C-alpha positions as CSV (number, residue, x, y, z in Angstrom):
1,M,8.8,30.4,-20.8
2,K,12.3,29.0,-20.8
3,I,14.7,28.9,-17.9
4,I,18.4,28.6,-18.8
5,I,20.5,27.1,-16.0
6,V,24.3,27.5,-16.3
7,G,26.1,24.6,-14.5
8,G,24.9,21.1,-13.7
9,G,26.1,20.8,-10.2
10,I,23.9,20.3,-7.2
11,A,22.6,23.9,-7.4
12,G,21.8,23.6,-11.1
13,L,20.1,20.2,-10.7
14,S,18.1,21.6,-7.8
15,A,17.0,24.7,-9.8
16,G,16.1,22.4,-12.7
17,I,14.0,20.1,-10.6
18,F,12.1,22.9,-9.0
19,A,11.6,24.7,-12.3
20,Q,10.0,21.6,-13.8
21,K,7.9,21.1,-10.7
22,A,6.7,24.7,-11.1
23,G,5.6,24.0,-14.6
24,L,8.4,25.9,-16.3
25,E,10.5,24.7,-19.2
26,S,14.2,24.5,-18.3
27,V,17.6,23.4,-19.8
28,I,20.9,22.8,-18.0
29,F,24.2,23.6,-19.8
30,E,27.1,21.8,-18.2
31,K,30.7,22.1,-19.5
32,H,31.9,18.7,-18.2
33,S,30.9,15.3,-19.5
34,I,28.9,14.5,-16.4
35,T,26.7,16.5,-14.0
36,G,27.3,17.0,-10.3
37,G,30.0,19.7,-10.2
38,E,32.1,19.2,-7.2
39,C,29.8,16.5,-5.9
40,T,31.7,13.9,-7.9
41,G,33.9,10.8,-7.9
42,W,36.1,9.0,-10.4
43,D,37.4,5.5,-11.0
44,R,41.0,4.3,-11.0
45,K,42.2,0.7,-11.5
46,G,39.0,-0.9,-10.4
47,F,38.6,1.4,-7.4
48,H,36.1,4.3,-6.9
49,I,37.4,7.6,-5.4
50,D,34.7,9.7,-3.8
51,G,35.8,13.3,-4.3
52,C,33.3,15.2,-2.3
53,I,31.1,14.5,0.8
54,H,32.6,13.2,4.0
55,W,29.1,13.4,5.4
56,L,25.8,14.9,4.1
57,T,23.9,17.4,6.2
58,G,20.2,16.6,6.1
59,T,20.0,12.9,6.5
60,K,17.8,13.0,9.6
61,P,14.2,12.0,8.7
62,E,11.4,14.5,9.3
63,T,13.7,17.6,9.0
64,D,13.0,20.1,6.3
65,L,16.4,19.5,4.6
66,Y,15.9,15.8,4.6
67,N,12.5,16.3,2.8
68,L,14.3,18.4,0.2
69,W,16.8,15.7,-0.4
70,V,14.0,13.2,-0.8
71,E,12.1,15.5,-3.1
72,T,15.1,15.9,-5.4
73,G,15.8,12.2,-5.6
74,V,19.0,12.1,-3.4
75,L,17.4,10.3,-0.5
76,E,14.4,8.8,-2.2
77,D,14.5,5.1,-1.4
78,T,18.2,5.4,-0.6
79,E,20.0,3.8,2.3
80,V,22.0,6.1,4.5
81,Y,25.0,4.9,6.4
82,Q,25.3,6.3,9.9
83,P,28.8,5.5,11.3
84,D,29.2,5.1,15.1
85,I,32.4,7.1,15.1
86,F,33.1,10.6,13.8
87,T,36.9,10.4,14.1
88,T,39.7,8.7,15.9
89,V,42.9,10.7,16.7
90,E,46.3,9.5,17.9
91,H,48.4,12.1,19.5
92,G,51.2,12.0,22.0
93,G,50.6,8.4,22.9
94,K,46.9,8.9,23.5
95,T,44.0,7.6,21.3
96,I,40.8,9.6,21.4
97,T,37.6,8.8,19.7
98,L,34.6,11.1,19.0
99,Y,31.5,8.8,19.0
100,R,27.9,9.2,17.8
101,D,26.9,9.2,21.4
102,L,27.4,12.4,23.3
103,E,27.4,10.8,26.8
104,K,30.0,8.4,25.6
105,I,32.1,11.3,24.3
106,K,31.8,13.0,27.7
107,K,32.8,9.9,29.6
108,H,35.7,9.2,27.3
109,L,37.1,12.7,27.5
110,L,36.7,12.9,31.3
111,E,38.7,9.6,31.6
112,I,41.5,11.1,29.6
113,S,41.5,14.5,31.3
114,P,39.5,15.0,34.5
115,D,41.1,18.4,34.8
116,D,39.1,19.5,31.8
117,R,35.7,18.7,33.3
118,A,34.3,22.2,33.2
119,E,35.1,22.7,29.5
120,I,34.1,19.2,28.6
121,E,30.7,19.7,30.2
122,K,30.3,23.1,28.5
123,L,31.1,21.5,25.1
124,V,28.5,18.8,25.7
125,N,25.9,21.5,26.6
126,Y,26.8,23.5,23.5
127,T,26.4,20.4,21.3
128,E,23.1,19.6,22.9
129,R,21.8,23.0,22.0
130,F,22.5,22.4,18.3
131,M,20.9,19.0,18.2
132,N,17.6,20.2,17.0
133,F,18.8,23.1,14.9
134,Q,17.7,23.1,11.3
135,M,19.2,24.9,8.3
136,P,16.6,27.4,7.0
137,C,15.4,26.1,3.7
138,G,11.7,27.0,3.2
139,K,12.0,30.5,1.8
140,P,14.8,33.0,1.2
141,L,14.7,36.0,3.6
142,D,13.5,38.4,0.8
143,L,10.4,36.3,0.3
144,M,9.6,35.9,4.0
145,N,6.6,37.6,5.6
146,I,6.6,38.7,9.3
147,P,5.4,35.4,10.7
148,D,8.1,33.6,8.7
149,K,10.8,35.9,10.2
150,I,9.4,35.4,13.7
151,R,9.6,31.6,13.2
152,L,13.2,31.9,11.9
153,G,14.1,34.0,15.0
154,L,12.5,31.4,17.4
155,S,14.4,28.6,15.7
156,M,17.7,30.3,16.8
157,K,16.8,30.6,20.5
158,D,18.7,27.5,21.6
159,V,21.8,28.1,19.6
160,G,21.9,31.9,20.0
161,P,23.8,31.9,23.3
162,V,26.4,29.4,21.9
163,M,27.0,31.6,18.8
164,K,27.3,34.6,21.0
165,D,29.9,32.9,23.2
166,L,31.9,31.2,20.5
167,G,31.3,33.4,17.5
168,K,33.9,35.9,18.5
169,I,36.8,33.5,18.7
170,T,38.3,31.0,16.3
171,L,38.3,27.2,16.8
172,G,42.1,27.4,17.4
173,E,41.6,29.9,20.2
174,Y,38.7,27.9,21.7
175,V,40.6,24.6,22.0
176,E,43.2,26.5,24.2
177,R,40.5,26.5,26.9
178,F,41.3,22.8,27.3
179,K,44.4,21.5,29.1
180,H,45.1,18.1,27.6
181,P,47.0,18.3,24.3
182,A,45.4,15.2,22.8
183,I,41.9,16.7,23.5
184,K,42.9,19.9,21.8
185,E,44.0,17.9,18.8
186,V,40.9,15.8,18.4
187,L,38.6,18.9,18.7
188,K,40.5,20.4,15.8
189,S,40.2,17.4,13.5
190,G,37.8,17.7,10.7
191,V,37.1,21.4,11.4
192,V,39.1,24.5,10.1
193,E,41.0,26.2,12.9
194,T,40.4,29.7,11.7
195,Y,36.7,29.3,11.5
196,S,34.4,30.6,14.3
197,A,34.5,28.2,17.2
198,Y,30.7,27.4,17.2
199,I,31.4,25.3,14.1
200,L,32.6,22.6,16.4
201,P,29.4,21.9,18.4
202,F,27.4,22.4,15.3
203,T,29.4,19.7,13.5
204,L,29.3,17.3,16.4
205,A,25.5,17.8,16.8
206,T,25.0,17.3,13.1
207,F,26.8,13.9,13.2
208,I,25.4,12.8,16.6
209,S,21.8,13.6,15.8
210,G,21.9,11.4,12.6
211,N,21.7,14.5,10.4
212,G,25.2,13.9,8.9
213,G,25.0,10.4,7.4
214,R,26.5,9.1,4.1
215,P,24.1,8.3,1.3
216,K,24.5,4.9,-0.4
217,G,26.8,5.1,-3.5
218,G,28.6,8.3,-2.5
219,S,28.8,11.6,-4.2
220,R,28.7,10.7,-7.8
221,A,25.7,8.4,-7.4
222,M,24.0,11.2,-5.4
223,A,24.3,13.6,-8.3
224,Q,23.2,10.9,-10.8
225,R,20.0,10.4,-8.8
226,M,19.3,14.1,-9.0
227,E,19.9,14.2,-12.7
228,E,17.5,11.2,-13.2
229,K,14.9,13.0,-11.1
230,Y,15.3,16.1,-13.3
231,I,15.1,14.3,-16.5
232,S,12.0,12.3,-15.3
233,L,10.3,15.6,-14.8
234,G,10.9,16.6,-18.4
235,G,14.1,18.6,-17.9
236,K,16.9,18.6,-20.4
237,V,20.7,18.3,-19.7
238,E,23.3,19.3,-22.3
239,V,26.8,18.2,-21.3
240,R,30.0,19.4,-22.9
241,R,28.2,22.6,-23.6
242,E,30.2,25.3,-21.9
243,V,28.6,28.8,-21.5
244,K,31.0,31.5,-22.6
245,E,28.9,34.5,-21.8
246,I,25.5,35.6,-20.5
247,I,23.8,37.9,-23.0
248,V,22.5,41.1,-21.4
249,E,20.5,43.6,-23.4
250,E,19.1,46.8,-22.1
251,G,19.5,45.6,-18.5
252,F,17.8,42.2,-19.0
253,A,19.4,38.8,-19.2
254,K,18.3,37.4,-22.5
255,G,20.2,34.2,-23.1
256,V,23.7,32.7,-23.2
257,L,26.5,32.3,-25.7
258,I,28.0,28.8,-25.9
259,T,31.7,28.3,-26.6
260,D,30.8,26.6,-30.0
261,G,29.4,30.0,-31.1
262,S,25.7,29.2,-30.8
263,E,23.3,31.4,-28.9
264,V,20.4,30.2,-26.8
265,R,17.7,32.6,-25.7
266,G,15.6,32.3,-22.5
267,A,13.2,34.3,-20.3
268,Y,15.4,33.8,-17.2
269,I,19.0,32.9,-16.6
270,V,20.1,31.0,-13.5
271,P,23.9,30.8,-13.2
272,T,24.8,28.2,-10.6
273,C,28.6,28.1,-11.1
274,D,30.9,29.9,-8.6
275,A,30.0,33.5,-8.2
276,H,33.4,34.7,-9.3
277,I,33.0,32.8,-12.6
278,T,29.5,34.3,-13.1
279,L,30.6,37.9,-12.3
280,Q,34.1,38.0,-13.9
281,K,33.8,35.5,-16.8
282,L,30.1,35.1,-17.8
283,L,29.3,38.8,-17.2
284,K,32.8,40.0,-18.2
285,G,33.4,41.9,-14.9
286,K,30.9,44.6,-16.0
287,Y,28.7,44.5,-12.9
288,A,30.2,45.3,-9.6
289,D,29.1,43.4,-6.5
290,K,30.4,45.0,-3.3
291,K,29.6,42.0,-1.1
292,F,31.6,39.6,-3.2
293,E,34.4,42.1,-3.9
294,E,35.0,42.6,-0.2
295,K,35.3,38.8,0.3
296,Y,37.6,38.2,-2.5
297,A,39.8,41.0,-1.4
298,N,40.1,39.8,2.3
299,P,41.1,36.1,2.2
300,K,42.1,36.1,5.9
301,V,38.6,37.2,7.0
302,Y,36.8,35.2,4.3
303,P,39.1,32.1,3.7
304,L,38.7,29.6,1.0
305,I,39.6,26.0,1.8
306,S,40.9,23.6,-0.8
307,C,42.4,20.2,-0.4
308,I,44.8,17.5,-1.6
309,Y,43.3,14.0,-2.0
310,A,45.8,11.2,-2.3
311,S,44.0,7.8,-3.0
312,F,45.4,4.3,-2.4
313,G,44.2,0.9,-3.3
314,V,44.9,-1.7,-0.5
315,D,45.1,-5.4,-1.0
316,A,43.3,-6.1,2.3
317,D,40.0,-5.7,4.0
318,L,40.2,-2.7,6.3
319,S,36.7,-2.9,7.8
320,T,38.1,-3.5,11.3
321,Y,40.4,-0.4,11.0
322,P,39.2,3.1,12.1
323,A,37.3,4.5,9.1
324,D,38.2,8.1,9.9
325,F,41.7,8.3,11.4
326,V,44.3,11.0,12.3
327,F,47.8,10.1,13.3
328,Q,51.3,11.5,13.7
329,T,54.0,10.6,11.2
330,S,57.6,11.3,10.5
331,P,57.8,14.7,8.7
332,F,57.4,14.9,5.0
333,S,57.6,17.8,2.5
334,F,54.4,19.5,1.7
335,E,54.2,22.7,-0.5
336,D,56.8,25.1,1.0
337,G,56.8,23.4,4.4
338,S,56.3,20.0,6.0
339,K,53.6,17.9,7.6
340,D,53.9,15.4,10.5
341,Q,50.3,14.2,10.6
342,L,47.9,12.4,8.2
343,S,44.1,12.4,8.1
344,I,42.8,9.3,6.3
345,K,39.5,7.7,5.5
346,H,38.6,4.2,4.2
347,Y,35.3,3.3,2.6
348,C,34.7,-0.3,3.5
349,Y,31.0,0.5,4.2
350,E,30.7,0.9,0.4
351,P,31.7,-2.5,-1.0
352,S,31.3,-1.2,-4.6
353,F,34.2,1.2,-4.1
354,A,36.8,-1.5,-4.2
355,P,37.2,-5.0,-5.6
356,K,36.2,-7.8,-3.3
357,G,38.7,-8.3,-0.4
358,K,40.3,-5.0,-1.1
359,S,39.9,-1.4,0.3
360,I,40.4,2.2,-0.7
361,I,42.1,4.8,1.5
362,I,42.0,8.5,0.9
363,A,44.5,10.8,2.7
364,Y,43.5,14.4,2.6
365,N,44.9,17.7,3.8
366,H,44.2,21.4,3.4
367,A,46.2,22.9,0.5
368,N,47.3,26.2,-1.0
369,F,45.7,26.7,-4.4
370,D,48.2,29.4,-5.5
371,W,51.1,27.1,-4.7
372,W,49.7,24.3,-6.8
373,K,48.6,26.6,-9.6
374,K,52.2,27.9,-9.9
375,K,53.5,24.4,-9.9
376,H,51.0,23.5,-12.7
377,K,52.6,25.9,-15.1
378,N,55.2,23.2,-15.7
379,K,53.2,20.0,-16.2
380,D,56.1,17.7,-15.7
381,N,57.1,19.3,-12.4
382,Y,53.5,19.2,-11.3
383,K,53.1,15.5,-12.1
384,E,56.4,14.8,-10.4
385,E,55.4,16.6,-7.3
386,K,52.1,14.8,-7.1
387,M,53.9,11.4,-7.4
388,R,56.5,12.4,-4.8
389,L,53.8,13.4,-2.4
390,G,51.8,10.2,-3.0
391,Q,54.9,8.1,-2.4
392,D,55.8,10.0,0.8
393,I,52.3,9.4,2.2
394,M,52.3,5.8,1.2
395,E,55.6,5.3,3.1
396,R,54.0,6.8,6.2
397,L,50.9,4.6,5.8
398,E,53.2,1.5,5.7
399,A,55.1,2.8,8.7
400,R,51.9,3.1,10.8
401,F,50.4,-0.1,9.4
402,P,53.4,-2.4,8.9
403,E,51.1,-5.4,8.3
404,L,50.1,-3.6,5.0
405,M,53.7,-3.3,3.7
406,G,53.7,-4.1,0.0
407,K,49.8,-4.1,-0.1
408,I,49.3,-0.3,-0.6
409,N,49.3,1.1,-4.2
410,L,49.0,4.7,-5.2
411,L,46.0,5.4,-7.4
412,D,45.7,9.1,-7.8
413,V,46.6,12.5,-6.3
414,A,44.0,15.3,-6.9
415,T,45.0,18.9,-6.1
416,P,43.0,22.1,-5.9
417,V,44.0,22.6,-9.6
418,T,42.2,19.3,-10.4
419,Y,39.0,20.8,-9.0
420,E,39.4,24.0,-10.8
421,R,40.0,22.2,-14.1
422,Y,37.3,19.6,-14.0
423,C,34.6,21.3,-11.7
424,G,35.2,25.0,-12.4
425,A,35.8,25.5,-8.7
426,Y,37.1,29.0,-7.9
427,K,40.6,28.5,-6.5
428,G,39.8,24.8,-6.2
429,A,37.7,25.5,-3.1
430,W,35.5,22.7,-1.9
431,M,33.4,25.1,0.3
432,S,32.5,28.7,0.0
433,F,33.8,31.5,2.3
434,G,34.6,30.3,5.8
435,I,32.7,31.6,8.8
436,T,35.2,33.6,10.9
437,P,34.9,35.9,13.9
438,K,35.5,39.0,11.7
439,G,33.3,37.9,8.8
440,K,29.9,39.5,8.1
441,N,27.3,39.7,5.4
442,L,27.8,36.1,4.2
443,N,24.2,35.9,2.8
444,H,23.5,37.0,-0.7
445,D,20.2,37.2,-2.5
446,G,21.6,35.9,-5.8
447,M,20.6,39.0,-7.7
448,V,23.1,41.2,-9.7
449,K,22.6,44.9,-9.5
450,G,21.8,46.3,-13.0
451,I,20.5,43.0,-14.5
452,K,16.9,41.8,-14.4
453,N,15.8,38.2,-15.1
454,L,19.0,36.8,-13.6
455,Y,19.1,34.8,-10.4
456,M,22.3,33.2,-9.1
457,A,22.3,30.0,-7.1
458,G,25.0,27.9,-5.5
459,Q,27.0,27.4,-2.3
460,W,28.5,30.9,-2.4
461,L,25.3,32.6,-1.5
462,M,24.9,31.4,2.1
463,P,27.1,30.0,4.8
464,S,28.4,27.5,5.4
465,G,28.3,26.5,1.7
466,G,28.6,22.9,0.5
467,V,26.0,20.8,-1.2
468,P,23.1,21.6,1.2
469,T,23.4,25.3,0.4
470,A,23.6,24.5,-3.3
471,L,20.4,22.5,-3.0
472,V,18.5,25.2,-1.1
473,T,19.6,28.2,-3.2
474,G,18.7,26.3,-6.4
475,K,15.2,26.0,-5.1
476,W,15.2,29.7,-3.9
477,A,16.2,30.9,-7.4
478,I,13.1,29.3,-8.8
479,Q,11.0,30.7,-6.0
480,R,12.2,34.2,-6.9
481,I,11.4,33.6,-10.6
482,C,7.9,32.4,-9.7
483,R,7.4,35.6,-7.7
484,A,8.5,37.7,-10.7
485,V,6.4,35.9,-13.3
């Protein structure tokens, strides 16, 4: 019995690994020249640019998600870097750091703003409640029995009150409970302001508990380890083989049509690309899905976040500099407006990412896909705008770090269109639909009404998206197939 998996990202590799483990025959068709999907990286002028994970949820040993990462090869005999600092923010003459020590965070924030004691203590309490929370990854809800559902409910007892309190307001609204402007700014860093506020303590708890580390080698190496695991189990990967259409006959998914005109038949089809691509392109828009249609039609309630990544090679060792740093700058043009702040990362903990004695910096910012897509219609204007933005950011870096004047070189600027072109990312989004106070029904069972033998997988099926959701839903697609066999 043959399983055809469409897409070689994390979801596709996960589905392939668990298909092989279940004794099924599987093949992955990937349109790009490498696997990994958005879990990727690329090389420029001797430097490596990590284009995906800032941290990986599931790096805490003995958790269910950690065991899945080990089982799929990602964390099997792999070193995990656990930074001591989540981020450092400069704002209004103050420097605030969020440490991997909750008591240290509390003390630090109280020193800066004693007047915020009540809210600081509440935030610490909220974060503590999330410390032992685990992402459900054993079975999908539709395969759970009553005891499974009871255990799932009990696992939410600590975080339930926090989600009730903070689930009805956005992060932007939540930070207004604090008085000090610099504290407001640091609590917004690294988290989307329009998301439900409980994302903040969840994120802090993930990092502080050691469940948000960085696997050795970065994103591309992580995907390569999964591919190696899959192939070692007898799986087959066919790159540069783009699926044009899923063949449906008499209500059953029967195979796929490749862009070279060839057909491949299989007993089950597992599309792991973005849901919009599956429904509108591979299935030609013939099968309505009300859950997804509602989300695509309401971007304010179900936002999609895409980013700009400007990368720079630095002729200096930056290991003593803050690795995750946010600071104010002079204004520079950005899309139809301007920015006066930069968020940057360096990767000195990964010596292989830069030549000896040198470093790489990535400056990133949320971006408007539609703006860049329109700009991309004129390739010359698109390239000019990328270069202009890269140069403006480089000037701000040199202004903040004058000792690096003349040592910073622009390597690359990746836009949301970059991720659409190379990774097939819908609207260049690096995460699925955001969790907002008005959002609902974010879980999807991966099945398309009107088609049998087809099970979707990928980050779009469950909040909060990203590579952990891709991993888990890949496994779940195979569990559903095993139930059906």
